[in-house]
C-alpha positions, 0 to 999 in steps of 0.5 A: 911742350906738354903733349895734347890728347883727348879725354878717353871717356871709357877709360875714365869710366873704368876708374869709377869704383862706386855708384853715384860718385861723380868724377870731374874729368874736364872743365869748360868755362864754368861747367864741369864735365863728370863721369859716373856709374849709376845703379838703383836710385839716388834721391828726389832733389832739385838744383835751384840755380843750375841746369843739369845735363845727363848723357848716357854712355851705356845702359838705360837711365830713367829720370823721374820728374814731377806729375808722374812724368819720366824721361828714358835715355839710352846710349847716345841720348841726353836730357837737360833737367832745367834748374829748379825742377825736382828729379830722381835718376833711376838705373834699374841696371848699371848705367854709365853717364857723362854729366855737365853741371855748373861748378857750383852744382851740389850733387843732391841739391839742398837734400843731403843723404848718405850718398851725397858726394861733395863737389870737392871730392868729385874734383879730387884728382882733376888737373 
């Protein structure tokens, strides 16, 4: 019989070596649970068919939204970016997060930049 255990989010985050490189650490139905470290900003993008949830573990995350709106998250807070909404995550200092995204969610939507990480790379090592 396989031993049962919980996922240690802090330990999973310690394994993240590069900023803006999500790692899949779990799956609930058709949703991936990911951990990531952020620093600086990624790129304005949207996910046309999927919502995206950001949960801050440590640090302070700003999520820029259209019309000069912004959501500021601190540890223990989360925000769901609705599908189709342009957004740009910004971390003025290192931020550790948990993401919950549909398994089909592309890292930067239809925008491809140097830091875009394919889902296949995010899943590497999971299971």
